[in-house]
C-alpha positions as CSV (number, residue, x, y, z in Angstrom):
1,X,177.8,168.0,114.3
2,X,177.8,164.6,116.0
3,X,180.2,162.0,114.6
4,X,178.2,158.9,113.7
5,X,181.3,156.6,114.1
6,X,185.1,156.5,113.7
7,X,186.5,154.1,111.2
8,X,190.1,152.9,111.2
9,X,191.9,151.7,108.1
10,X,195.5,151.5,106.7
11,X,194.8,153.7,103.7
12,X,192.1,156.3,103.1
13,X,191.3,157.4,99.6
14,X,189.0,160.5,99.5
15,X,187.2,160.8,96.2
16,X,186.0,158.1,93.8
17,X,187.4,159.7,90.7
18,X,189.3,157.6,88.1
19,X,192.4,158.4,90.1
20,X,190.7,157.3,93.3
21,X,189.5,154.0,91.8
22,X,193.0,153.3,90.5
23,X,194.5,154.1,93.9
24,X,192.1,152.0,95.8
25,X,192.6,149.1,93.4
26,X,196.4,149.2,93.7
27,X,196.3,149.4,97.5
28,X,193.8,146.5,97.7
29,X,195.9,144.4,95.4
30,X,198.9,145.0,97.7
31,X,196.9,143.6,100.6
32,X,196.1,146.8,102.6
33,X,192.8,147.7,104.2
34,X,191.3,150.6,102.2
35,X,188.4,153.0,102.7
36,X,187.1,154.9,99.7
37,X,184.7,157.8,99.9
38,X,182.8,159.3,97.0
39,X,180.4,162.3,96.8
40,X,178.0,160.7,94.3
41,X,176.6,157.1,94.0
42,X,178.9,156.2,91.1
43,X,182.6,155.6,91.0
44,X,184.7,156.7,88.1
45,X,184.6,160.5,88.0
46,X,185.1,162.0,84.5
47,X,184.4,158.6,82.8
48,X,181.1,158.0,84.6
49,X,179.6,160.4,87.1
50,X,180.9,163.4,85.2
51,X,179.4,162.1,81.9
52,X,182.5,162.1,79.7
53,X,182.5,158.5,78.7
54,X,184.2,159.3,75.4
55,X,187.7,158.8,76.6
56,X,190.3,161.4,75.8
57,X,193.4,159.2,75.1
58,X,196.6,159.1,73.1
59,X,197.0,157.7,69.6
60,X,198.7,154.3,70.5
61,X,196.5,153.5,73.5
62,X,195.5,150.1,72.0
63,X,199.1,149.0,71.7
64,X,201.2,151.0,74.3
65,X,201.0,153.4,77.1
66,X,198.0,152.2,79.1
67,X,198.7,150.6,82.4
68,X,197.6,147.0,82.7
69,X,194.7,147.9,85.1
70,X,193.5,150.8,82.8
71,X,193.7,148.4,79.8
72,X,191.5,145.9,81.8
73,X,189.0,148.7,82.6
74,X,188.8,149.4,78.8
75,X,188.4,145.7,77.9
76,X,185.7,145.1,80.5
77,X,183.7,148.0,78.9
78,X,184.2,146.4,75.5
79,X,183.3,142.9,76.8
80,X,180.0,144.2,78.1
81,X,178.9,145.1,74.5
82,X,180.6,142.1,72.9
83,X,179.0,139.6,75.2
84,X,175.7,141.3,76.2
85,X,174.4,142.9,73.0
86,X,173.8,141.9,69.4
87,X,176.2,143.5,67.0
88,X,175.7,144.1,63.4
89,X,178.1,142.9,60.7
90,X,179.7,146.3,60.8
91,X,180.1,146.1,64.5
92,X,181.6,142.6,64.4
93,X,184.1,143.7,61.8
94,X,185.8,146.3,64.0
95,X,189.3,145.4,65.2
96,X,188.9,147.4,68.4
97,X,185.2,147.7,69.0
98,X,184.1,151.3,69.8
99,X,180.4,151.4,70.7
100,X,180.0,155.1,69.8
101,X,182.4,155.1,66.9
102,X,183.1,158.8,67.6
103,X,185.9,160.6,65.9
104,X,187.2,162.1,69.2
105,X,187.9,158.8,71.0
106,X,188.8,155.2,70.5
107,X,186.4,154.1,73.2
108,X,183.0,155.7,73.7
109,X,180.3,154.0,75.9
110,X,177.4,154.5,78.2
111,X,178.6,155.8,81.6
112,X,176.8,153.1,83.5
113,X,178.8,150.5,81.7
114,X,182.0,152.2,82.9
115,X,180.6,152.0,86.5
116,X,179.9,148.3,86.1
117,X,183.5,147.7,84.9
118,X,184.9,149.5,87.9
119,X,182.6,147.6,90.3
120,X,183.7,144.3,88.7
121,X,187.4,145.2,89.2
122,X,186.9,146.2,92.9
123,X,184.4,143.5,93.9
124,X,186.9,140.8,95.0
125,X,188.3,143.2,97.5
126,X,184.9,144.3,98.7
127,X,183.8,140.7,99.2
128,X,186.8,140.1,101.5
129,X,186.3,143.3,103.4
130,X,189.6,144.7,102.4
131,X,187.9,147.6,100.6
132,X,185.0,149.5,102.0
133,X,183.2,152.2,99.9
134,X,181.3,155.1,101.4
135,X,179.0,156.7,98.8
136,X,177.5,160.2,98.9
137,X,180.0,161.6,101.4
138,X,182.2,164.7,101.0
139,X,185.2,165.8,103.1
140,X,184.6,168.6,105.5
141,X,187.3,168.6,108.2
142,X,190.9,167.4,108.7
143,X,193.1,167.2,111.8
144,X,196.9,167.3,111.4
145,X,200.0,167.2,113.6
146,X,203.6,167.6,112.6
147,X,203.1,167.1,108.9
148,X,200.8,164.2,109.2
149,X,197.0,163.9,108.6
150,X,195.5,162.2,111.7
151,X,191.8,162.3,111.0
152,X,189.5,163.1,108.1
153,X,185.8,163.8,108.6
154,X,183.3,163.4,105.8
155,X,179.6,164.5,105.7
156,X,176.8,162.8,103.8
157,X,175.2,164.6,100.9
158,X,172.3,162.2,100.3
159,X,169.4,164.5,99.4
160,X,166.9,162.1,100.8
161,X,168.4,162.0,104.3
162,X,166.6,164.0,107.1
163,X,169.9,165.4,108.2
164,X,173.6,165.1,107.3
165,X,175.6,162.4,108.9
166,X,179.4,162.5,109.6
167,X,182.0,159.8,109.7
168,X,185.6,160.1,111.0
169,X,188.5,158.2,109.4
170,X,191.9,157.5,110.7
171,X,194.5,156.0,108.4
172,X,198.3,155.6,108.1
173,X,198.2,157.0,104.5
174,X,195.7,159.5,103.1
175,X,195.2,160.1,99.4
176,X,193.3,163.0,98.0
177,X,191.5,161.8,94.8
178,X,188.8,164.5,94.7
179,X,188.4,166.3,91.5
180,X,189.0,169.7,93.1
181,X,191.7,168.8,95.6
182,X,189.3,169.2,98.5
183,X,191.7,168.0,101.3
184,X,194.3,170.6,100.5
185,X,192.6,173.6,102.2
186,X,191.2,171.5,105.0
187,X,194.6,170.1,105.9
188,X,196.5,173.4,105.3
189,X,198.6,171.9,102.5
190,X,200.1,174.6,100.3
191,X,198.5,174.8,96.9
192,X,197.9,176.9,93.9
193,X,194.8,177.3,91.8
194,X,193.7,179.1,88.6
195,X,195.8,180.9,86.1
196,X,199.5,181.5,86.9
197,X,201.4,184.6,85.8
198,X,204.6,184.5,83.8
199,X,206.5,186.0,86.7
200,X,205.6,182.8,88.7
201,X,206.2,180.1,86.1
202,X,208.2,181.7,83.3
203,X,206.1,179.9,80.7
204,X,205.7,181.2,77.2
205,X,202.0,181.2,77.3
206,X,201.5,182.1,81.0
207,X,199.3,185.1,81.8
208,X,201.4,188.3,81.3
209,X,200.1,189.8,84.5
210,X,200.0,188.5,88.1
211,X,198.7,185.1,88.9
212,X,194.9,184.9,89.1
213,X,193.8,182.1,91.5
214,X,190.1,182.6,90.6
215,X,190.7,182.1,86.9
216,X,190.0,178.4,86.8
217,X,189.1,176.4,83.6
218,X,185.4,176.1,82.9
219,X,183.5,173.0,84.0
220,X,180.7,171.3,82.2
221,X,177.5,169.4,82.9
222,X,177.3,166.9,79.9
223,X,174.0,165.4,78.8
224,X,173.1,162.5,76.5
225,X,170.5,162.7,73.6
226,X,169.1,160.2,71.3
227,X,168.5,161.1,67.6
228,X,164.9,160.1,66.9
229,X,164.0,161.1,63.3
230,X,160.5,162.4,62.8
231,X,159.8,162.9,66.5
232,X,159.5,166.0,68.7
233,X,161.2,165.9,72.1
234,X,161.7,169.6,72.8
235,X,162.1,170.3,76.5
236,X,160.5,173.2,78.3
237,X,162.5,176.4,77.9
238,X,164.9,176.6,80.8
239,X,164.8,179.7,83.1
240,X,167.2,182.3,81.9
241,X,167.5,180.8,78.4
242,X,167.7,184.0,76.5
243,X,170.4,185.3,78.8
244,X,172.6,182.2,78.4
245,X,172.0,182.1,74.6
246,X,173.0,185.7,74.1
247,X,176.0,185.7,76.6
248,X,177.3,182.2,76.0
249,X,176.8,182.4,72.3
250,X,175.5,178.9,71.6
251,X,177.1,178.0,68.2
252,X,178.3,175.1,66.2
253,X,181.6,176.9,65.4
254,X,184.7,176.6,67.6
255,X,187.7,178.9,67.9
256,X,191.1,177.5,68.7
257,X,194.1,179.7,69.3
258,X,196.4,177.5,67.2
259,X,194.1,176.7,64.2
260,X,191.5,179.5,64.2
261,X,187.8,178.9,63.7
262,X,186.4,175.5,62.8
263,X,182.9,175.1,61.4
264,X,180.7,172.2,62.5
265,X,177.3,171.0,61.3
266,X,175.1,168.3,62.7
267,X,175.6,165.8,59.7
268,X,177.6,167.6,57.0
269,X,177.5,166.1,53.6
270,X,180.9,167.4,52.5
271,X,184.3,168.2,53.9
272,X,183.5,171.9,54.4
273,X,182.6,171.3,58.0
274,X,183.3,168.7,60.7
275,X,180.5,166.6,62.1
276,X,179.0,167.7,65.4
277,X,176.9,164.6,66.1
278,X,179.8,162.1,65.8
279,X,182.1,164.2,68.0
280,X,181.3,162.4,71.3
281,X,178.7,159.8,70.2
282,X,178.3,157.1,72.7
283,X,176.2,154.6,70.7
284,X,176.4,154.2,66.9
285,X,173.2,152.3,66.0
286,X,174.8,151.0,62.8
287,X,177.1,148.8,64.9
288,X,174.2,147.0,66.6
289,X,171.3,144.8,65.6
290,X,169.7,145.2,68.9
291,X,166.3,146.6,69.9
292,X,167.9,148.5,72.8
293,X,169.8,150.7,70.3
294,X,167.4,151.7,67.5
295,X,169.0,155.2,67.2
296,X,172.3,156.9,67.8
297,X,173.0,158.4,71.3
298,X,175.5,161.2,71.7
299,X,177.0,162.9,74.7
300,X,177.1,166.7,74.5
301,X,180.2,168.2,76.0
302,X,180.7,171.4,74.0
303,X,181.9,175.0,74.5
304,X,178.2,175.9,74.6
305,X,177.8,174.2,78.0
306,X,181.3,175.0,79.4
307,X,180.5,177.1,82.5
308,X,183.1,179.8,82.9
309,X,181.2,182.4,84.9
310,X,182.3,181.4,88.3
311,X,184.5,178.6,89.6
312,X,183.9,176.1,92.4
313,X,187.3,176.3,94.1
314,X,187.4,177.9,97.6
315,X,183.7,178.5,97.7
316,X,181.4,177.5,100.5
317,X,179.3,174.4,100.0
318,X,176.2,176.5,99.6
319,X,177.8,178.7,97.0
320,X,179.0,175.7,95.1
321,X,175.5,174.3,94.9
322,X,174.3,177.7,93.6
323,X,177.0,177.8,90.9
324,X,176.3,174.2,89.9
325,X,172.6,174.9,89.6
326,X,173.3,177.8,87.2
327,X,175.7,175.6,85.2
328,X,173.0,173.0,84.9
329,X,170.6,175.6,83.4
330,X,173.3,176.7,81.0
331,X,173.6,173.1,79.7
332,X,169.8,172.7,79.4
333,X,169.8,176.0,77.6
334,X,172.2,174.5,75.0
335,X,169.9,171.5,74.5
336,X,166.9,173.8,74.0
337,X,168.9,175.8,71.5
338,X,169.8,172.6,69.6
339,X,166.2,171.6,69.5
340,X,164.8,175.0,68.5
341,X,167.3,177.4,67.1
342,X,170.4,175.6,65.9
343,X,170.9,175.9,62.1
344,X,169.9,172.7,60.4
345,X,171.9,171.1,57.6
346,X,168.8,171.4,55.4
347,X,168.5,175.2,55.9
348,X,165.9,175.2,58.6
349,X,166.4,175.7,62.4
350,X,166.2,173.4,65.3
351,X,166.5,169.6,65.9
352,X,163.4,168.7,68.0
353,X,164.2,165.0,67.3
354,X,167.0,165.2,69.9
355,X,165.6,163.3,72.9
356,X,167.1,163.9,76.3
357,X,168.1,160.5,77.9
358,X,168.2,160.9,81.7
359,X,168.8,157.1,82.1
360,X,172.1,157.4,80.4
361,X,173.5,159.8,83.1
362,X,171.5,158.1,85.9
363,X,169.8,161.3,86.9
364,X,166.3,162.8,86.8
365,X,167.3,166.0,85.0
366,X,169.4,164.2,82.3
367,X,172.6,166.0,83.3
368,X,175.7,164.3,84.7
369,X,175.7,163.5,88.4
370,X,178.7,165.7,89.0
371,X,180.2,168.4,86.8
372,X,183.0,167.5,84.5
373,X,186.0,169.1,86.2
374,X,189.0,170.2,84.1
375,X,191.1,171.9,86.8
376,X,191.8,171.3,90.4
377,X,193.7,172.8,93.2
378,X,197.3,171.8,92.7
379,X,199.9,171.1,95.4
380,X,203.1,173.2,95.6
381,X,205.2,170.2,94.9
382,X,208.9,169.2,95.0
383,X,208.7,169.1,91.2
384,X,206.4,171.3,89.1
385,X,205.8,170.3,85.5
386,X,205.7,173.4,83.2
387,X,204.8,174.2,79.6
388,X,208.4,174.1,78.4
389,X,208.7,170.5,79.8
390,X,206.0,169.4,77.4
391,X,205.6,171.7,74.3
392,X,207.0,170.7,70.9
393,X,208.2,174.3,70.4
394,X,210.4,174.1,73.4
395,X,211.7,170.7,72.5
396,X,212.0,170.8,68.7
397,X,214.5,168.0,68.3
398,X,213.2,165.8,71.1
399,X,210.6,163.1,70.7
400,X,209.8,163.0,74.4
401,X,208.9,165.6,77.0
402,X,211.4,166.2,79.8
403,X,212.9,163.0,81.1
404,X,212.3,162.5,84.8
405,X,214.6,160.1,86.7
406,X,211.7,159.5,89.2
407,X,209.1,158.7,86.6
408,X,206.1,156.7,88.0
409,X,204.0,156.7,84.9
410,X,203.5,158.1,81.4
411,X,200.8,159.9,79.4
412,X,200.2,162.0,76.3
413,X,197.8,164.7,75.2
414,X,198.2,168.1,73.7
415,X,198.0,171.1,76.0
416,X,194.2,171.8,76.0
417,X,192.9,174.5,78.2
418,X,189.4,175.9,78.0
419,X,188.0,179.4,78.8
420,X,188.6,180.4,82.4
421,X,186.2,181.9,85.0
422,X,186.9,185.7,85.1
423,X,189.9,185.5,82.8
424,X,191.0,184.3,79.4
425,X,188.1,183.4,77.1
426,X,189.9,181.3,74.5
427,X,191.3,177.8,74.3
428,X,195.0,177.1,74.5
429,X,195.8,174.4,72.0
430,X,199.6,173.7,72.2
431,X,201.2,170.6,70.6
432,X,203.1,168.6,73.2
433,X,205.5,165.7,73.5
434,X,204.7,162.3,75.2
435,X,205.4,162.8,78.9
436,X,206.2,161.1,82.2
437,X,204.7,161.6,85.6
438,X,207.5,162.5,88.0
439,X,207.2,161.3,91.6
440,X,208.4,164.7,92.7
441,X,205.1,166.2,91.3
442,X,203.2,164.0,93.8
443,X,205.1,165.2,96.9
444,X,203.9,168.1,99.1
445,X,206.9,169.4,101.0
446,X,206.6,168.8,104.8
447,X,203.9,166.1,104.5
448,X,204.7,162.5,105.4
449,X,201.5,160.5,104.9
450,X,199.6,162.5,102.2
451,X,199.6,162.0,98.5
452,X,197.6,163.6,95.6
453,X,195.8,161.0,93.4
454,X,193.9,163.0,90.8
455,X,194.4,166.3,89.0
456,X,195.9,167.9,92.1
457,X,199.6,167.1,91.4
458,X,202.4,169.6,90.9
459,X,201.7,170.9,87.4
460,X,201.1,174.5,86.3
461,X,197.8,175.8,85.0
462,X,199.1,175.2,81.4
463,X,200.6,171.8,82.0
464,X,197.4,170.7,83.6
465,X,195.9,171.0,80.2
466,X,197.8,167.9,79.1
467,X,197.8,165.9,82.4
468,X,194.1,166.2,83.2
469,X,192.8,163.5,80.8
470,X,191.4,160.1,81.6
471,X,194.4,157.7,81.3
472,X,196.8,160.1,83.0
473,X,194.5,160.6,85.9
474,X,194.2,156.8,86.3
475,X,198.0,156.6,86.0
476,X,198.5,159.2,88.8
477,X,196.0,157.4,91.1
478,X,197.6,154.0,90.5
479,X,201.1,155.4,91.2
480,X,199.8,157.0,94.4
481,X,198.3,153.7,95.5
482,X,201.4,151.7,94.8
483,X,203.6,154.4,96.4
484,X,201.5,154.4,99.6
485,X,201.6,150.6,99.8
486,X,205.4,150.7,99.3
487,X,205.9,153.3,102.0
488,X,203.8,151.3,104.5
489,X,205.7,148.1,103.8
490,X,209.1,149.7,104.0
491,X,208.1,152.2,106.8
492,X,209.5,155.1,104.9
493,X,208.0,158.4,103.7
494,X,207.2,159.2,100.1
495,X,210.0,161.9,100.2
496,X,212.5,159.3,101.3
497,X,211.6,157.1,98.3
498,X,212.1,159.9,95.9
499,X,215.5,161.0,97.4
500,X,216.9,157.5,97.9
501,X,218.0,156.0,94.5
502,X,217.8,152.4,95.7
503,X,214.3,152.8,97.1
504,X,213.2,154.6,94.0
505,X,214.5,151.9,91.7
506,X,212.8,149.2,93.8
507,X,209.5,151.1,93.5
508,X,209.9,151.6,89.8
509,X,210.6,147.9,89.4
510,X,207.4,147.0,91.2
511,X,205.5,149.4,89.0
512,X,206.8,147.9,85.9
513,X,206.0,144.4,87.1
514,X,202.5,145.6,87.7
515,X,202.3,146.5,84.0
516,X,202.8,150.2,84.5
517,X,204.8,151.8,81.7
518,X,207.3,154.5,82.9
519,X,209.1,155.4,79.6
520,X,207.9,156.2,76.1
521,X,208.5,153.7,73.3
522,X,206.1,152.9,70.4
523,X,207.8,149.8,69.1
524,X,208.0,147.7,72.3
525,X,204.2,147.3,72.9
526,X,202.4,145.8,75.8
527,X,203.0,142.0,75.8
528,X,206.4,142.2,74.1
529,X,208.9,139.7,75.7
530,X,211.3,142.6,76.4
531,X,208.7,145.1,77.6
532,X,209.5,144.9,81.3
533,X,213.3,144.9,80.7
534,X,213.2,147.8,78.3
535,X,210.9,149.8,80.6
536,X,212.9,149.3,83.7
537,X,216.4,149.7,82.3
538,X,215.3,152.9,80.5
539,X,213.7,154.6,83.4
540,X,216.7,153.9,85.8
541,X,219.1,155.3,83.2
542,X,220.9,152.1,82.0
543,X,219.4,152.3,78.5
544,X,219.7,155.7,76.9
545,X,217.7,155.7,73.7
546,X,217.8,158.0,70.7
547,X,216.2,161.2,71.9
548,X,214.9,162.2,68.5
549,X,212.5,159.2,68.1
550,X,210.1,157.1,70.2
551,X,211.5,153.8,69.0
552,X,213.8,151.3,70.7
553,X,214.4,149.0,67.7
554,X,214.3,145.8,69.8
555,X,215.4,143.5,67.0
556,X,218.4,145.7,65.9
557,X,221.9,144.3,66.3
558,X,224.0,145.7,69.1
559,X,226.1,148.7,68.1
560,X,228.2,151.4,69.8
561,X,225.3,152.4,72.0
562,X,225.6,149.2,74.0
563,X,229.0,150.3,75.2
564,X,227.4,153.3,76.9
565,X,224.6,151.1,78.3
566,X,227.2,148.7,79.8
567,X,229.0,151.6,81.4
568,X,225.6,152.9,82.8
569,X,224.9,149.4,84.1
570,X,228.2,149.2,86.0
571,X,227.8,152.7,87.4
572,X,224.1,152.4,88.4
573,X,223.8,148.7,89.5
574,X,227.3,147.5,89.7
575,X,226.6,144.7,87.2
576,X,228.2,143.5,84.0
577,X,226.2,142.6,80.9
578,X,225.9,139.1,79.4
579,X,226.6,138.6,75.7
580,X,223.6,139.1,73.4
581,X,222.8,139.5,69.7
582,X,220.0,142.1,69.7
583,X,219.0,145.0,71.8
584,X,216.0,143.2,73.2
585,X,218.0,140.1,74.1
586,X,220.6,142.3,75.9
587,X,217.9,144.1,77.8
588,X,216.2,140.8,78.8
589,X,219.5,139.2,80.0
590,X,220.4,142.2,82.1
591,X,216.9,142.3,83.5
592,X,217.1,138.6,84.4
593,X,220.2,139.4,86.5
594,X,218.3,141.7,88.7
595,X,215.2,139.6,88.9
596,X,215.9,138.8,92.5
597,X,215.0,142.3,93.5
598,X,211.6,142.2,95.2
């Protein structure tokens, strides 16, 4: 196919996922020219084009753990509703406004509002020409030489175009932020996919047989519905409805490996069941006094529309489209079941008052623009994070997951895996510890100018169940962007940064100064005067906290621990500590001594 044109840039980010957005933003902020490609016409991946705009986050996200840029993304979403809609007294009284007031998430919103927030964050760099975005293009070819990606070709997927168009990009650094790790097979970068066997990983819950690359977590086409009492909005019965209903088993009940079966109802009046409607509600009408929101709107992302019959990885483009079409019919089948056959709270069947809202997803069929992807190809990395690095059972007396000296971010979620194509048909639900993102998990051996920036880092199938959620994906992409910028500035490879303690510490200092937490504490929140100091001195190993808790106790008087910290300080940085009264003051005074490091 003829190449329309060749485009040169310093950094190419392929995929407009949350990770891709964070990477492009970090690179643009550092002053590099960036090209960003995206298969749909919306940026934001799982938070927008994939429809899951009820963010899966950790319990202290409002106080600690979010990067400064992710926190701004969240605040811009809130600001849209606070400044552009009329709230009710109940809405105005919320400390942290949550438009959907769903019980699964601290921030639920319409996907298009997330798109607007992202565009607002990127617009200054678009205006200067530093960032160029290419919508509706997917990667199709890569040329490499001696462990470097030289060129990446992308092809248009615009359904209205007479024929596909191709662009060729050349860049000094290439980041794969696609949700399926699409550059890996094109470039010949070694990767794994699907369910790994216990012989390969040694994990407690790994598959007891050989690894199964085709057993990939299910994906989903979410949709949004408005609850319109007294109205009938039943859709036409989708083709194949009876087959999907009988083989998928549309149901309100969920089974979890850890807790067993849980019963849900649409609007239960007692504690016997959990509420289905409020699970991922995007708009709670009671929070608004606004004609635009007369009724609740909920996003439906449920095991009933989890598609686990076939996976998309390593399939041809034509086969992917066929699989996606079947997954769409499965989702529409769930809606039809909800409207016609679901058991009603009052004893009848069907909720015809559920109105499909295509405008919420920005599509004609009412389904998300792109499927919600839970599992990607994953690089065979310098470091592979495993179940035992995370699980509470493997770390019974530890408050944190495995401590990585090369941490470039943090996150938290329990290990949550869904039914897999061809394989296990149950959820893994394993309690985990708050974790770090090791730089080694972002390094593909033998590759000098490539970085993963989405769900394609070095984690096992099981560990992916904790690392795949919204804030961690953003964290990974942001780390990849800053690492790429640092490598270009210093003219070093990512592998050199990871192996050289001085370079690694300098990168980590820059990340902390950009508002990126690297170490878990819950009592030194964002904005605390000692936040940067405590973060940096902990991640480089000067401060060694109590491993049994997540607290630092910044106002505590210095005790015997400081003797160890001072020894670490002399050993690691060759510095001596200044006198101080409290832990926070000690950390800040030490940090000030190294403030000359750029």
